[in-house]
C-alpha positions in Angstrom: -109.5 17.7 65.8 -105.7 17.7 67.5 -105.3 14.9 69.7 -105.1 16.1 73.4 -103.4 13.9 76.1 -104.1 13.6 79.4 -101.6 12.7 82.1 -102.5 11.4 85.8 -99.8 12.4 88.0 -97.7 13.8 90.6 -96.1 16.5 88.7 -92.3 16.7 90.0 -92.1 12.9 88.0 -89.7 13.0 85.5 -91.9 10.3 84.1 -94.0 13.6 83.0 -91.2 15.3 81.1 -90.5 12.2 79.0 -94.3 12.0 77.9 -93.7 15.8 76.7 -91.0 15.3 75.1 -92.8 12.2 73.2 -95.6 14.7 72.0 -93.3 17.3 71.0 -91.6 14.4 68.8 -94.7 14.4 67.0 -95.8 18.2 67.2 -98.8 17.2 69.2 -99.7 20.0 72.5 -98.1 19.4 75.3 -100.2 16.7 77.5 -102.9 18.7 80.4 -101.2 17.3 84.2 -103.4 16.1 86.4 -102.2 15.4 89.9 -103.2 12.9 91.9 -103.4 15.5 95.4 -106.0 16.8 92.7 -107.9 14.0 91.6 -107.8 12.2 94.6 -109.1 15.3 96.6 -112.1 15.7 94.1 -110.9 19.3 92.8 -110.6 17.5 89.1 -112.6 15.0 87.5 -111.9 13.1 84.1 -115.5 13.0 82.8 -114.9 16.5 81.6 -112.2 14.9 78.8 -115.0 12.2 77.6 -114.2 13.4 74.0 -113.1 10.6 71.0 -109.4 12.6 70.4 -108.7 12.8 73.9 -106.8 10.2 75.5 -106.2 9.8 79.0 -102.6 8.0 80.6 -102.1 7.2 84.6 -98.5 7.0 85.6 -96.9 6.6 88.5 -97.9 7.4 91.6 -94.9 7.2 93.2 -92.5 9.5 95.8 -95.2 12.1 97.0 -95.7 11.4 100.5 -98.7 13.6 100.6 -100.2 11.5 97.8 -99.4 8.1 99.5 -101.3 9.4 102.5 -104.3 10.3 100.5 -104.2 7.1 99.1 -104.1 5.1 102.4 -106.7 7.4 103.7 -108.7 6.0 100.6 -108.0 2.5 101.8 -108.2 2.9 106.1 -112.1 1.5 105.9 -111.5 -1.0 103.9 -111.4 -4.4 106.0 -108.6 -7.2 106.2 -105.9 -8.5 108.4 -103.5 -6.4 107.4 -102.1 -3.7 109.6 -104.1 -0.6 109.1 -103.8 3.1 110.5 -106.9 5.7 110.8 -107.9 8.3 108.7 -107.3 10.7 111.7 -103.9 9.0 112.4 -102.7 9.8 109.3 -103.1 13.1 109.8 -99.9 12.8 112.0 -97.8 10.6 110.1 -94.3 12.1 109.5 -92.3 11.0 106.3 -89.5 8.3 107.2 -87.6 7.6 104.0 -87.3 3.7 103.0 -90.2 2.7 105.8 -92.1 -0.1 104.6 -95.7 1.0 106.1 -99.3 -0.3 105.5 -98.8 -1.6 101.9 -101.6 -3.7 101.9 -104.0 -0.3 102.8 -102.1 1.5 100.2 -103.3 -0.9 97.5 -106.8 -1.0 99.0 -107.1 2.5 98.7 -105.3 2.7 95.6 -107.8 -0.1 93.8 -110.5 1.8 94.8 -109.3 5.2 93.7 -109.0 3.2 90.3 -112.1 2.1 90.1 -113.9 4.9 90.7 -111.9 6.8 88.2 -112.7 3.9 86.2 -116.6 4.7 86.3 -115.4 8.6 85.0 -113.9 7.9 81.8 -115.0 7.2 78.5 -112.8 8.5 76.5 -109.2 6.6 75.3 -107.0 5.5 78.0 -103.5 4.3 77.2 -103.8 1.4 80.1 -107.1 0.9 81.3 -107.1 1.3 85.7 -108.4 -2.4 85.8 -105.1 -4.0 84.4 -103.3 -1.8 86.5 -105.4 -2.8 89.5 -104.6 -6.3 88.0 -100.9 -5.7 87.6 -100.4 -3.9 90.8 -101.5 -7.8 92.2 -98.8 -10.3 91.8 -100.8 -13.4 93.1 -103.8 -12.1 90.9 -101.4 -11.7 87.6 -99.4 -15.1 88.4 -102.6 -16.7 88.5 -104.0 -15.2 85.1 -100.5 -16.2 83.5 -101.1 -20.0 85.2 -104.4 -20.0 83.4 -103.1 -19.1 80.2 -100.0 -21.4 80.1 -97.8 -18.8 80.0 -94.2 -19.9 82.1 -93.8 -18.6 85.5 -92.2 -19.8 88.3 -94.4 -21.9 91.1 -96.3 -20.9 94.0 -96.5 -22.1 96.8 -100.5 -20.8 97.5 -101.1 -18.5 100.7 -98.9 -18.2 103.4 -100.0 -16.5 106.7 -96.4 -16.8 108.4 -92.8 -17.8 109.0 -93.5 -21.2 110.1 -96.3 -22.0 107.5 -93.6 -20.9 104.7 -91.1 -23.4 106.3 -94.5 -26.2 106.2 -95.0 -25.5 102.7 -91.6 -25.4 101.4 -90.4 -29.0 102.8 -94.5 -30.1 101.6 -93.5 -29.4 98.3 -89.8 -30.2 98.5 -89.3 -26.5 97.4 -86.0 -25.1 99.5 -85.6 -22.0 98.0 -88.0 -19.3 97.4 -88.6 -15.3 97.0 -91.3 -14.0 98.9 -92.7 -10.8 97.6 -94.8 -8.2 99.0 -98.3 -9.4 97.1 -98.5 -5.3 96.1 -94.8 -4.3 96.1 -92.9 -2.3 93.6 -89.5 -1.4 93.2 -87.9 -4.6 94.8 -89.9 -3.6 98.1 -90.1 -6.2 100.7 -88.8 -8.8 98.3 -86.7 -11.5 99.8 -84.5 -14.5 98.5 -85.0 -17.1 101.2 -83.2 -20.8 101.7 -83.2 -23.6 103.8 -79.4 -25.5 104.3 -79.0 -28.8 105.7 -78.1 -26.4 108.7 -79.4 -23.1 108.5 -81.3 -21.0 106.4 -80.6 -17.5 104.3 -82.9 -14.4 103.7 -81.3 -12.5 101.2 -83.4 -9.4 101.1 -83.7 -5.7 100.1 -85.4 -5.4 103.7 -83.8 -3.6 106.9 -84.9 -4.4 110.2 -84.5 -2.1 112.7 -85.1 -2.5 116.6 -86.5 0.3 118.5 -88.2 0.5 121.7 -89.5 -3.0 121.9 -90.6 -3.0 118.5 -89.2 -4.1 114.6 -89.6 -1.5 111.4 -88.7 -2.1 108.3 -87.2 -0.2 106.1 -86.2 -0.8 101.7 -82.5 -0.4 101.6 -80.6 0.1 98.3 -77.7 -2.5 100.9 -78.8 -5.7 100.2 -78.4 -7.6 103.5 -78.2 -11.2 104.5 -80.0 -12.4 107.6 -78.9 -15.8 108.4 -80.3 -15.6 112.0 -84.1 -17.8 112.8 -85.4 -15.3 115.0 -84.3 -12.2 112.6 -85.9 -14.1 109.3 -88.9 -15.1 111.2 -89.8 -11.7 112.2 -89.3 -9.9 108.7 -91.6 -13.0 107.4 -94.4 -12.8 110.1 -94.1 -8.9 109.5 -94.3 -9.1 105.6 -96.9 -12.1 105.9 -99.1 -9.6 107.9 -99.6 -7.4 104.4 -100.4 -10.3 102.2 -97.4 -12.1 100.4 -96.3 -14.1 96.8 -93.8 -17.5 97.7 -92.7 -18.8 94.8 -90.2 -21.2 93.5 -86.6 -19.1 93.5 -85.6 -20.9 90.4 -81.9 -20.2 88.6 -80.9 -17.7 86.1 -78.5 -17.3 83.5 -75.1 -15.9 84.1 -72.5 -13.5 82.3 -68.8 -12.7 84.7 -70.2 -15.0 86.7 -73.5 -12.5 87.7 -76.9 -13.2 87.8 -79.3 -11.9 84.6 -82.4 -11.2 83.5 -84.3 -8.9 81.4 -87.1 -5.7 81.6 -89.1 -5.9 78.4 -91.2 -3.2 77.5 -94.2 -4.1 75.3 -95.9 -2.0 73.3 -99.0 -2.7 71.5 -98.5 -6.2 71.3 -94.8 -6.1 70.5 -91.9 -6.5 72.8 -89.8 -3.8 71.9 -87.8 -2.2 74.1 -85.1 -4.5 76.4 -82.6 -3.9 79.0 -80.4 -6.2 80.6 -80.1 -6.0 84.2 -76.9 -7.8 85.7 -77.3 -8.2 89.5 -74.6 -8.2 92.4 -77.3 -10.6 94.3 -80.9 -11.9 93.3 -82.2 -8.9 93.1 -81.2 -7.2 89.8 -83.2 -4.0 89.8 -81.5 -1.4 88.4 -82.2 0.9 91.6 -80.0 -1.6 93.4 -76.9 -0.8 91.9 -76.9 -3.6 89.3 -74.9 -3.4 86.1 -77.2 -2.8 82.7 -76.6 -3.7 79.1 -78.2 -4.1 76.0 -79.7 -5.9 73.0 -76.7 -6.6 71.2 -74.6 -8.2 74.0 -78.2 -10.1 75.3 -78.2 -11.9 71.6 -74.9 -12.4 71.4 -75.5 -14.3 74.4 -78.8 -16.3 73.7 -78.9 -16.2 70.0 -81.8 -14.8 67.8 -83.8 -17.4 68.2 -84.1 -18.5 71.8 -84.8 -14.9 71.9 -87.7 -15.1 69.3 -89.0 -17.5 71.5 -88.9 -15.3 75.0 -90.1 -12.5 72.7 -93.3 -14.3 71.8 -94.0 -15.2 75.4 -93.4 -11.7 76.8 -96.3 -10.7 74.0 -98.4 -13.8 74.9 -97.9 -11.9 78.5 -99.1 -8.4 77.6 -101.7 -9.9 75.6 -103.6 -11.0 79.3 -103.9 -7.7 79.8 -105.8 -6.3 76.3 -107.0 -2.4 78.0 -103.4 -2.2 78.1 -101.5 -0.2 75.1 -98.4 -1.2 77.3 -96.4 -2.6 80.0 -93.3 -3.9 81.5 -92.9 -7.7 81.7 -89.7 -9.0 83.9 -88.2 -11.9 82.3 -86.0 -14.9 83.7 -83.5 -17.1 81.5 -82.5 -20.0 82.5 -78.8 -21.2 82.7 -79.2 -22.7 79.7 -79.8 -19.8 77.7 -83.4 -21.3 76.2 -86.0 -21.6 79.1 -87.5 -18.9 80.2 -90.2 -17.1 82.7 -91.9 -14.5 83.2 -91.2 -12.9 86.8 -93.6 -10.6 87.0 -96.0 -7.5 85.2 -95.7 -3.7 85.6 -97.9 -1.4 84.7 -95.5 1.2 84.9 -92.4 -0.5 83.9 -91.8 1.4 80.7 -89.4 3.7 82.4 -85.6 3.0 81.3 -83.9 6.2 80.2 -81.5 5.2 77.6 -82.8 2.4 75.9 -84.6 3.3 72.2 -86.1 0.5 69.7 -86.1 2.1 66.3 -84.4 5.0 67.3 -87.4 6.2 69.7 -87.3 5.7 73.5 -90.0 4.4 75.8 -92.5 7.4 75.1 -92.0 8.7 72.1 -92.7 4.5 71.0 -95.9 4.7 72.9 -97.0 8.0 71.8 -96.4 6.7 67.9 -98.5 3.1 68.9 -101.4 5.2 70.2 -101.2 7.7 66.6 -101.5 4.6 64.7 -104.1 3.1 66.8 -106.5 6.2 66.1 -105.9 6.4 62.7 -107.1 2.4 62.0 -109.9 2.9 63.7 -110.9 5.8 61.9 
Protein backbone atom coordinates (compact mmCIF):
# COMPACT_ATOMS: atom_id res chain seq x y z
CA UNK A 1 0.00 0.00 0.00
CA UNK A 2 1.71 3.26 -1.12
CA UNK A 3 2.24 6.05 1.35
CA UNK A 4 0.29 9.23 0.81
CA UNK A 5 1.34 12.53 2.32
CA UNK A 6 -1.15 15.35 2.84
CA UNK A 7 0.26 18.81 3.50
CA UNK A 8 -1.82 21.61 5.00
CA UNK A 9 -0.27 24.81 3.69
CA UNK A 10 -0.60 27.95 1.66
CA UNK A 11 0.27 26.54 -1.79
CA UNK A 12 2.48 29.47 -2.78
CA UNK A 13 4.75 28.79 0.19
CA UNK A 14 8.16 27.49 -0.90
CA UNK A 15 8.06 24.96 1.94
CA UNK A 16 5.61 22.93 -0.15
CA UNK A 17 8.07 22.57 -3.03
CA UNK A 18 10.81 21.39 -0.64
CA UNK A 19 8.49 18.67 0.67
CA UNK A 20 7.55 17.59 -2.85
CA UNK A 21 11.23 17.31 -3.77
CA UNK A 22 11.84 15.19 -0.69
CA UNK A 23 9.01 12.83 -1.60
CA UNK A 24 10.33 12.56 -5.15
CA UNK A 25 13.74 11.60 -3.73
CA UNK A 26 12.13 8.47 -2.25
CA UNK A 27 9.95 7.83 -5.33
CA UNK A 28 6.83 8.58 -3.33
CA UNK A 29 3.69 10.19 -4.77
CA UNK A 30 3.50 13.97 -4.57
CA UNK A 31 1.75 15.23 -1.47
CA UNK A 32 -1.86 16.27 -1.77
CA UNK A 33 -2.12 19.96 -0.88
CA UNK A 34 -5.00 21.11 1.31
CA UNK A 35 -5.04 24.89 1.51
CA UNK A 36 -5.60 26.61 4.81
CA UNK A 37 -8.27 28.70 3.12
CA UNK A 38 -10.31 25.62 2.15
CA UNK A 39 -9.81 23.94 5.50
CA UNK A 40 -10.85 27.01 7.48
CA UNK A 41 -13.87 27.59 5.24
CA UNK A 42 -14.98 23.96 5.67
CA UNK A 43 -14.50 23.17 1.97
CA UNK A 44 -12.07 20.43 2.97
CA UNK A 45 -11.98 18.10 5.95
CA UNK A 46 -9.26 15.88 7.35
CA UNK A 47 -11.32 12.87 8.42
CA UNK A 48 -11.34 11.57 4.84
CA UNK A 49 -7.62 10.79 5.22
CA UNK A 50 -7.98 8.46 8.20
CA UNK A 51 -6.17 5.49 6.68
CA UNK A 52 -3.01 3.70 7.92
CA UNK A 53 -0.99 4.75 4.87
CA UNK A 54 -1.83 8.48 5.13
CA UNK A 55 0.41 11.03 6.83
CA UNK A 56 -0.66 14.62 7.49
CA UNK A 57 1.83 17.48 7.74
CA UNK A 58 0.84 20.92 8.96
CA UNK A 59 3.12 23.59 7.55
CA UNK A 60 3.41 27.27 8.34
CA UNK A 61 0.34 29.41 7.53
CA UNK A 62 2.62 32.39 6.86
CA UNK A 63 2.57 35.08 4.18
CA UNK A 64 -1.02 34.84 3.06
CA UNK A 65 -3.19 37.77 4.05
CA UNK A 66 -6.53 36.07 3.38
CA UNK A 67 -5.50 33.15 5.59
CA UNK A 68 -4.37 35.61 8.25
CA UNK A 69 -7.78 37.29 8.21
CA UNK A 70 -9.56 33.93 8.35
CA UNK A 71 -7.54 32.92 11.42
CA UNK A 72 -8.26 36.29 13.04
CA UNK A 73 -11.96 35.74 12.39
CA UNK A 74 -11.78 32.46 14.29
CA UNK A 75 -10.34 34.30 17.26
CA UNK A 76 -12.70 37.26 17.11
CA UNK A 77 -15.17 35.99 19.71
CA UNK A 78 -12.62 34.58 22.16
CA UNK A 79 -12.53 36.78 25.24
CA UNK A 80 -9.40 38.39 26.63
CA UNK A 81 -7.76 41.69 27.50
CA UNK A 82 -5.95 41.86 24.16
CA UNK A 83 -6.88 44.17 21.30
CA UNK A 84 -9.54 42.67 19.08
CA UNK A 85 -11.13 43.23 15.71
CA UNK A 86 -14.64 42.02 14.91
CA UNK A 87 -15.52 39.68 12.06
CA UNK A 88 -17.45 42.51 10.46
CA UNK A 89 -14.47 44.87 10.52
CA UNK A 90 -12.15 42.13 9.27
CA UNK A 91 -14.00 42.12 5.96
CA UNK A 92 -12.65 45.60 5.22
CA UNK A 93 -9.19 45.13 6.78
CA UNK A 94 -6.58 46.07 4.20
CA UNK A 95 -3.10 44.63 3.84
CA UNK A 96 -0.46 46.78 5.51
CA UNK A 97 2.96 45.21 5.04
CA UNK A 98 4.76 44.45 8.29
CA UNK A 99 2.02 45.84 10.53
CA UNK A 100 1.74 44.16 13.93
CA UNK A 101 -2.01 43.75 14.35
CA UNK A 102 -3.95 41.58 16.78
CA UNK A 103 -1.26 38.88 17.33
CA UNK A 104 -3.00 37.48 20.40
CA UNK A 105 -6.34 37.23 18.60
CA UNK A 106 -4.56 35.47 15.73
CA UNK A 107 -3.03 32.93 18.11
CA UNK A 108 -6.33 32.22 19.83
CA UNK A 109 -7.96 31.66 16.44
CA UNK A 110 -5.05 29.44 15.35
CA UNK A 111 -5.29 27.45 18.58
CA UNK A 112 -9.03 26.96 18.14
CA UNK A 113 -8.59 25.76 14.57
CA UNK A 114 -5.84 23.29 15.47
CA UNK A 115 -7.95 21.89 18.28
CA UNK A 116 -10.87 21.36 15.89
CA UNK A 117 -8.69 19.76 13.23
CA UNK A 118 -7.08 17.41 15.73
CA UNK A 119 -10.53 15.97 16.47
CA UNK A 120 -10.85 14.97 12.79
CA UNK A 121 -7.52 13.15 12.59
CA UNK A 122 -7.01 9.46 13.24
CA UNK A 123 -4.13 8.86 10.84
CA UNK A 124 -0.46 9.66 11.42
CA UNK A 125 0.71 13.25 11.68
CA UNK A 126 4.26 14.53 11.39
CA UNK A 127 3.66 17.11 14.15
CA UNK A 128 0.60 16.95 16.35
CA UNK A 129 -1.70 19.99 16.48
CA UNK A 130 -1.49 19.99 20.29
CA UNK A 131 2.30 20.27 20.14
CA UNK A 132 2.11 23.04 17.55
CA UNK A 133 -0.23 24.98 19.85
CA UNK A 134 2.25 24.81 22.73
CA UNK A 135 5.31 25.54 20.61
CA UNK A 136 3.55 28.72 19.48
CA UNK A 137 3.07 29.73 23.12
CA UNK A 138 6.41 31.01 24.47
CA UNK A 139 5.39 31.19 28.15
CA UNK A 140 3.90 27.70 28.03
CA UNK A 141 6.86 26.08 26.29
CA UNK A 142 9.29 27.97 28.57
CA UNK A 143 7.51 26.57 31.63
CA UNK A 144 7.63 23.06 30.17
CA UNK A 145 11.37 23.38 29.79
CA UNK A 146 11.72 24.60 33.38
CA UNK A 147 9.63 21.65 34.57
CA UNK A 148 11.91 19.26 32.67
CA UNK A 149 15.19 20.79 33.92
CA UNK A 150 16.14 22.11 30.49
CA UNK A 151 18.29 25.26 30.68
CA UNK A 152 16.43 28.43 29.72
CA UNK A 153 16.75 32.10 30.59
CA UNK A 154 15.11 33.29 33.79
CA UNK A 155 11.54 34.49 33.25
CA UNK A 156 10.39 37.68 34.97
CA UNK A 157 6.79 36.51 35.11
CA UNK A 158 3.64 38.19 33.81
CA UNK A 159 4.25 41.75 32.63
CA UNK A 160 1.35 44.02 31.65
CA UNK A 161 3.01 47.41 31.21
CA UNK A 162 6.25 49.37 30.91
CA UNK A 163 6.09 50.45 34.56
CA UNK A 164 5.45 46.90 35.71
CA UNK A 165 8.42 45.72 33.66
CA UNK A 166 10.75 48.23 35.30
CA UNK A 167 9.47 47.27 38.75
CA UNK A 168 10.02 43.57 38.04
CA UNK A 169 13.53 44.22 36.72
CA UNK A 170 14.41 46.20 39.83
CA UNK A 171 12.91 43.63 42.20
CA UNK A 172 14.73 40.76 40.47
CA UNK A 173 18.02 42.63 40.05
CA UNK A 174 17.93 42.28 36.27
CA UNK A 175 19.09 45.18 34.12
CA UNK A 176 18.73 43.49 30.68
CA UNK A 177 15.76 41.61 29.31
CA UNK A 178 14.24 40.35 26.11
CA UNK A 179 10.59 41.26 25.61
CA UNK A 180 8.88 38.94 23.11
CA UNK A 181 5.33 38.62 21.91
CA UNK A 182 4.06 35.48 23.61
CA UNK A 183 2.84 34.07 20.33
CA UNK A 184 5.10 35.83 17.85
CA UNK A 185 7.48 34.30 15.33
CA UNK A 186 10.33 35.42 13.05
CA UNK A 187 11.43 38.06 15.61
CA UNK A 188 8.08 39.84 15.35
CA UNK A 189 7.69 42.29 18.21
CA UNK A 190 11.02 41.37 19.83
CA UNK A 191 12.89 43.91 21.94
CA UNK A 192 16.23 43.74 23.74
CA UNK A 193 15.71 46.23 26.57
CA UNK A 194 18.26 47.43 29.09
CA UNK A 195 18.42 50.01 31.86
CA UNK A 196 21.60 52.00 32.47
CA UNK A 197 22.46 54.16 35.49
CA UNK A 198 21.60 57.23 33.40
CA UNK A 199 19.14 55.98 30.83
CA UNK A 200 17.68 53.05 28.91
CA UNK A 201 17.63 51.60 25.42
CA UNK A 202 15.49 49.25 23.38
CA UNK A 203 17.05 47.47 20.41
CA UNK A 204 14.19 46.05 18.41
CA UNK A 205 12.69 44.88 15.13
CA UNK A 206 9.73 47.15 15.86
CA UNK A 207 9.27 50.39 13.95
CA UNK A 208 7.11 52.87 15.83
CA UNK A 209 5.01 55.12 13.61
CA UNK A 210 2.75 57.92 14.80
CA UNK A 211 -0.24 58.53 12.56
CA UNK A 212 -3.28 60.70 13.37
CA UNK A 213 -2.47 60.65 17.08
CA UNK A 214 -2.18 56.85 17.15
CA UNK A 215 0.88 54.62 17.47
CA UNK A 216 1.26 51.96 14.80
CA UNK A 217 3.85 49.20 15.16
CA UNK A 218 5.55 47.50 12.22
CA UNK A 219 7.98 44.64 11.88
CA UNK A 220 11.14 45.86 10.22
CA UNK A 221 14.31 44.24 8.95
CA UNK A 222 16.12 47.39 9.96
CA UNK A 223 17.01 47.11 13.63
CA UNK A 224 16.20 50.23 15.62
CA UNK A 225 17.57 51.51 18.92
CA UNK A 226 15.13 53.63 20.89
CA UNK A 227 16.52 55.64 23.80
CA UNK A 228 13.63 57.99 24.67
CA UNK A 229 11.59 56.70 27.59
CA UNK A 230 8.26 57.82 26.14
CA UNK A 231 8.88 55.92 22.89
CA UNK A 232 10.05 52.78 24.68
CA UNK A 233 7.11 52.91 27.09
CA UNK A 234 4.68 53.33 24.20
CA UNK A 235 6.00 50.25 22.40
CA UNK A 236 6.14 48.05 25.51
CA UNK A 237 2.65 49.08 26.62
CA UNK A 238 1.21 48.14 23.23
CA UNK A 239 3.07 44.83 23.04
CA UNK A 240 2.05 43.99 26.61
CA UNK A 241 -1.61 44.18 25.66
CA UNK A 242 -0.98 41.22 23.37
CA UNK A 243 0.74 39.11 26.06
CA UNK A 244 4.52 39.01 26.25
CA UNK A 245 7.25 36.69 27.48
CA UNK A 246 9.95 38.60 29.36
CA UNK A 247 13.26 36.84 29.97
CA UNK A 248 16.67 37.78 31.25
CA UNK A 249 18.94 38.84 28.37
CA UNK A 250 21.75 36.29 28.46
CA UNK A 251 25.21 37.01 27.00
CA UNK A 252 26.05 35.26 23.72
CA UNK A 253 29.32 33.87 22.42
CA UNK A 254 30.92 35.95 19.71
CA UNK A 255 32.83 35.38 16.52
CA UNK A 256 34.73 38.28 14.94
CA UNK A 257 33.22 40.40 17.71
CA UNK A 258 29.68 39.58 16.60
CA UNK A 259 27.16 37.56 18.66
CA UNK A 260 26.03 34.20 17.38
CA UNK A 261 23.56 31.50 18.28
CA UNK A 262 22.34 28.32 16.59
CA UNK A 263 19.29 27.01 14.82
CA UNK A 264 19.27 23.26 15.35
CA UNK A 265 16.68 21.02 13.73
CA UNK A 266 15.84 17.91 15.74
CA UNK A 267 14.32 15.08 13.68
CA UNK A 268 13.04 11.84 15.23
CA UNK A 269 14.83 12.63 18.46
CA UNK A 270 18.21 13.43 16.89
CA UNK A 271 19.76 16.88 16.56
CA UNK A 272 20.76 16.90 12.90
CA UNK A 273 20.91 20.09 10.84
CA UNK A 274 22.71 23.05 12.36
CA UNK A 275 23.32 26.59 11.21
CA UNK A 276 25.24 29.33 13.00
CA UNK A 277 23.44 32.68 12.95
CA UNK A 278 25.94 35.51 13.29
CA UNK A 279 24.14 38.70 14.17
CA UNK A 280 24.68 42.41 13.72
CA UNK A 281 22.47 43.03 16.76
CA UNK A 282 21.06 41.00 19.67
CA UNK A 283 18.55 39.51 17.16
CA UNK A 284 20.26 36.91 14.98
CA UNK A 285 17.39 35.77 12.72
CA UNK A 286 18.72 35.15 9.24
CA UNK A 287 16.01 37.23 7.55
CA UNK A 288 17.32 40.25 9.49
CA UNK A 289 20.59 40.17 7.57
CA UNK A 290 22.59 37.95 9.89
CA UNK A 291 25.38 35.93 8.35
CA UNK A 292 25.39 32.16 8.52
CA UNK A 293 28.06 29.56 8.99
CA UNK A 294 28.13 25.78 9.25
CA UNK A 295 28.74 22.86 11.56
CA UNK A 296 32.48 22.64 10.86
CA UNK A 297 33.06 26.27 11.84
CA UNK A 298 30.99 25.85 14.97
CA UNK A 299 32.86 22.71 16.06
CA UNK A 300 36.20 24.43 15.48
CA UNK A 301 35.08 27.11 17.96
CA UNK A 302 33.39 25.10 20.73
CA UNK A 303 34.88 21.62 20.35
CA UNK A 304 33.18 18.27 19.89
CA UNK A 305 32.66 17.49 23.59
CA UNK A 306 30.86 20.80 24.24
CA UNK A 307 28.69 20.27 21.17
CA UNK A 308 27.67 16.80 22.40
CA UNK A 309 26.32 18.38 25.61
CA UNK A 310 24.45 21.03 23.60
CA UNK A 311 23.14 18.36 21.24
CA UNK A 312 21.81 16.41 24.22
CA UNK A 313 20.00 19.53 25.50
CA UNK A 314 18.37 20.14 22.09
CA UNK A 315 17.21 16.53 21.96
CA UNK A 316 15.86 16.76 25.50
CA UNK A 317 13.91 19.90 24.56
CA UNK A 318 12.41 18.15 21.54
CA UNK A 319 11.50 15.15 23.70
CA UNK A 320 9.14 17.39 25.67
CA UNK A 321 6.99 17.20 22.51
CA UNK A 322 6.90 13.42 21.88
CA UNK A 323 4.13 13.63 19.28
CA UNK A 324 6.18 15.75 16.88
CA UNK A 325 8.65 14.28 14.41
CA UNK A 326 10.68 17.48 14.11
CA UNK A 327 11.19 20.96 15.50
CA UNK A 328 13.59 23.87 15.26
CA UNK A 329 15.56 24.81 18.38
CA UNK A 330 17.21 28.19 18.88
CA UNK A 331 20.22 27.56 21.12
CA UNK A 332 22.27 30.20 22.91
CA UNK A 333 25.94 29.53 23.65
CA UNK A 334 27.52 31.52 26.47
CA UNK A 335 30.81 33.36 25.94
CA UNK A 336 32.66 30.58 27.81
CA UNK A 337 31.65 28.26 24.89
CA UNK A 338 30.51 25.60 27.37
CA UNK A 339 27.29 26.69 29.03
CA UNK A 340 24.23 26.97 26.86
CA UNK A 341 20.52 27.69 27.04
CA UNK A 342 17.43 27.07 24.92
CA UNK A 343 16.11 30.35 23.52
CA UNK A 344 12.90 28.92 22.13
CA UNK A 345 11.38 26.08 20.13
CA UNK A 346 9.76 26.45 16.71
CA UNK A 347 7.08 24.17 15.28
CA UNK A 348 7.99 25.28 11.75
CA UNK A 349 11.69 25.84 12.38
CA UNK A 350 12.95 23.41 9.75
CA UNK A 351 13.27 25.87 6.86
CA UNK A 352 17.05 26.29 6.53
CA UNK A 353 17.75 25.85 2.80
CA UNK A 354 21.29 24.92 1.88
CA UNK A 355 22.00 23.13 5.15
CA UNK A 356 22.39 19.36 4.94
CA UNK A 357 22.97 16.44 7.29
CA UNK A 358 24.37 13.21 5.85
CA UNK A 359 23.74 14.69 2.41
CA UNK A 360 20.07 15.47 2.98
CA UNK A 361 18.17 18.69 3.59
CA UNK A 362 15.69 18.90 6.47
CA UNK A 363 12.65 17.87 4.44
CA UNK A 364 14.33 14.81 2.96
CA UNK A 365 15.58 13.82 6.42
CA UNK A 366 12.06 14.17 7.81
CA UNK A 367 10.54 11.96 5.13
CA UNK A 368 13.32 9.40 5.69
CA UNK A 369 12.61 9.41 9.44
CA UNK A 370 8.88 9.01 8.82
CA UNK A 371 9.47 6.03 6.54
CA UNK A 372 11.78 4.42 9.09
CA UNK A 373 9.25 4.96 11.86
CA UNK A 374 6.47 3.37 9.84
CA UNK A 375 8.64 0.38 8.90
CA UNK A 376 9.49 -0.16 12.56
CA UNK A 377 5.79 -0.23 13.40
CA UNK A 378 5.00 -2.89 10.80
